[in-house]
N, C-alpha and C positions, 0 to 999 in steps of 0.2 A: 116324696118317698120317706117313710119312717124307717129309720135304722134302729134295729133292736139292739141297742147297746148304750153305754154311757158315752155319748158323744155330743159335740156341738159343731155348728158351722158358722163361719163369718163370711159375709159378702164383701168382696173387694171392689174397688172402683172398676175393675175389669169386667164387672157384671154388665156394664153398658155395651161391651163388645160381644156379649152372648155367653160369657163364662163366669165362673166364680171360684173362689178359693174355699176348699173344704178342710176343716180341721176336725179330725175324728179321734175320739178317746175311748178306750175300752180296756177292761182288765183281761189279762192273759187267762185267768181262771174262768172268765165269762165265755171266752172263745173255746177253751178246752177245759172242761171240768176235771179232767184227769191230771192236770199239772199239779205239782206238789211243792212243799217247802223242804229246805235242807238246812235246818237250824244250826247244825254243827259248823257250817261255813257261812252262816249269816245270810243265806239266800232264802228269803221267806215271802209268802204271799201277803201276810199281815204282820205288823210289828206287835210288840207286847201290849199295846193299847188298842189293838184291833184295827189300826189304820191300814188301809190297803197299800201294799208296796209294789203290786204287779200291774199298775196302770201303764198302758202302752199308748203311743200316739202316732198318728199318721196325718199327712198333709199333702194336698195336691191343688193346683190351680188349673182348672179346665179352660181358662181363657188364654193360657199360654201354650204355644205350639209344643207338644210333648217331645222330649229328647229320647224317650224310650229307655230310660235308665232309672233305677231305684236306688236311692241312698239309704243305707241302714246305719243309723246313728247309735253308737255305743257310748252311753253315759246318761246323765240325767236329761230330761227334755230340754230342748233348746229351740224355741219357736223363732227367735231372731234368725237362727241359721236356716230353719225350715222355710221361712219366708223367702230367703234368698235362693235356696235350692228350687223352690217352686217357680220363682221368677226366671230361672234358667231353663225351665221346662222339665225339671227333675222331680219325680215322686219321692217322698221321704217317709220313713217310719223309724220309730224308736222302740226297741224291744227291751223287756225286763230280762236281764241275764245275770249270771253269777259273777259278781265282782268284789263282794265283801270278803272273799276268801283270802285276800292278799295279806292281811294281818294275822291269819289263822293257819294257813298252809305254808309249806316250804319254809319253815322257821328254823331248820337245822343250820348250825354254824360250823363249818361252811356249808352252804346249800349247794346241792349238785347243780351242774351247769345246765341241766335240762328240766329241773323240777318245775319252775314257774312256767316255762314254755309248754310243758306237757299239761299242766293244770289249766292253762289258758285254752289249749286245744280241747281238753275235756269239756270245759264250759262252753266252748264254741260249737262243738259237734255232737256231744253226748256219746262219743265213741270212747272206748277204754284206753285212754292215753296216760292216765295218772292213777297212782295208788292213794292219792291224797283225798279223793272224793269219788263218788259213783253217781254221776249226773245222767239222768235219762235223756234220750234223744229229744223227747217232746219238751224238755225243760232247758235245752241248749239254745244258743243263739239261732242255729239253723232250724231247729224244730219250732221255736216260737215265731221266727220270721215267716216260716212256711204257713203255719196255721193262721197267722195274722193276715197274710196276703190272700189266702184262700177265703177267709172271712170277708175281707174287703171286696174281693171279687164277687162274692155272693150278695153282700148287703149294700154295696156302693158301686153299682155298675157304671155310674157316670164317670168315675175315676179311671175306668179301664185298667184295673189292677191285674186282671187276668193275663195281660201281656208279659208279666214277670214269672209266670208259671210255665213248666214244661208241658208238653202235649198231653201227658196223662195226669197232670196236676199232682204229681207225686213229689215234686221238688221245685225249688226256684230255678229259673234260668240264670245261673250265677254269673254268666258273662255279661249280663245286663245290670249287675249289681255294683254299686260303689260302697265299699266298706269305709266308714269314717268314724272318728271318735276323738276325744281329748284325754290326755294323760293315760290312765289305765285303759280307757276305751281305744285310744289310738294304738296301744301296744297289742291289745287283743285283736283288733282289726288287722294289724300287720301279721300277727301270728296265724290267723285264719287264712289270710291271703297267701301265705306260704303253702298252705295245705290245699286250698281250693282256688281255682283260677277265676278271678273276678275282673270287672271292667277297669277298676281303679281303686286305689287306697289313698285317702286323705288323712294324714296324721297330724293333729294339732298337739303341740307340746309333748312330743314323743315320736316314735316309740322309745322305750327305755329298757327296762329289765336288765340292769347292770349285772355283769358276770355271767349272764346266760348265753347259750351258744346258738339258739334257734335262728337268730338273724342271719347266720352264715350258711344255713342249710339250703339245699336245692329248693327252688320256688316254682310252683305251678303258675303263679301270677308273674309275668315278666317284670323285671326290675324297673323298666321305664314307666310302669304304671303306678309307682309309688311316689307320692308327693308329701313333703313335710314342711311345717311352718311353726317356728318357735321364737320366743323372746330370749335375747342373750343374757338377761338378768335372771332368768329362770334357773333354779338350782340344778335342774337336770342338764342345762347347757353349761353352766359354770363348772360342773364336775365332769364334763365331757361324755355324759351318757348318751345324749341325743346324737352327738357327732359320731360316737362309736357305732350306734345302731345304723345310722345312715350309711356309713362306710361299709359295714358288714352286709347291708342290703345291696350294696353296689351302686349307690346313688351318685357317687363321685364320677361315675362313668358318663354322666349326663349333664355335667356342668359344675361350676364352683358354688360355694355358699354365697348367696346374694342378699344384700341388705335392701329390702323392698322400699325403705324410706329414702333411698338414694338412687334407686333405679326404677325405670318405668317398665310396665308390662310390655313384652312377655318375659322379662327378667332373664334374657339369654337362654330361654327354654330349659332352665335348670329345674331340678327336683328339690332343691334345698334352699328354703327361704327363711330369713330371719328378720326381726325388727329390733330396734334399739331405742324406741321412743321412751321418754322419761316416765319411770314408774317409781321414782324416789327410792331406788334401790330396794324395793319391796319384792322379794322373790315370789311371794304368793300372788301379788298383783300381776307380776310378769307371767306367771304360770297360766292365769285365766284370761290374759289380755288378747290372745290371738284368735279367739272366736268372737263373733258379734255379740255384744252385750254391754253392761254398764262399765266394764273395765277396759273396753276397747279404746284404741287410739282415736281421738276425735279432734276435729278442727275447732277454731273459735266459734263457729256457728253450730256446733254440735254434730256436724256431719262426720260419719265414719270415714276414716282415712284409709282403711284397708279394703274397701269395696272391690277394687280391681284385683287385689290379692286373692280374695275368696272366689271371685269369678274364675280366675286363672286356675286355682287349685282343682276346681270341679269341672271345668270345661275345656281347658287347654288340650289340644290334640295330643294323645299319648305318643304318636309317631314323631312329633316334633321334639327333638332333644338337643341339648347343648353339647359343647365340645368336652370330652373327658379331661379330667384333671388328676394329678397324682393323689394317692391316699396320703393323709396327714398322720396316719398311725394313731388315730384318736384313742384306740383301745389301750395303747401303752401309757396314756396319760392318766388313766384311772388309778386311783390309789388302791393298793392291795386290800382285799377284804379282811376284816378283823375276825379272828377265830376265838370264840369264847369257850 
């Protein structure tokens, strides 16, 4: 079958078992010609040199028994992660969404406690949550994810993408969706999950949003469905921002913070995982070390040491929880915001 898009596919060894891994790539503006740029917040279809910025990615391995869940990755493409998700039987897509706004919006000093949270929700839903930007539904995370899955359903039936649409194909079946991301992406994933009930949230090096209050708002996604994984040399950890968000989300009710390098899976069924492997005190290295890639923790033979952690984050039964522990009042450890 010829797929009418910019895509490619690679065959995995599982082809011998009658299936294969498909890696699909297509521009959001190819799927929906009505999508547009928002230059004031840096959310554009092309950069100043005409290079496409709206390329989106999808991946599925039809040789693996399907889990019936769709992971939506928020951040730059991460095929190393998609390979693992596919091996768990999870479909995966990465959508182009507004995230460059962080250095342009909500720059007031002090910023209101809901400004960034509202802006994230505007970017995620296209609903009128923020005065900082006016993002159309079709250009939101929800809008672009829906149009992408509808496209995949039509152009790539082998992947059975239609299972993630509602009966009328007017929206995704969000309770089959895993929202996941790193840094800014993990924070936006968590904010969207407060608004929309999803199957699970996997937050790498996050969520953060210091001084914001959305983490403590009522949540449509139950708190036991949130999972976090960070490095303790990450600046967000050393300044207590991740701990603050985790406690405001209520994750301490499901177990203590667990060092995965000293504890075996299932890590006491906790939702709060950390690593302390040597990064030479490099906060940037630490920040990008918790997702599979060149900066991940590796053994002498080059083997990734956090394979079981990643599997746990995405597949551990959400009903299995650890014993609650007291709050550490992490929010009180954050230094007061400077006012200019």
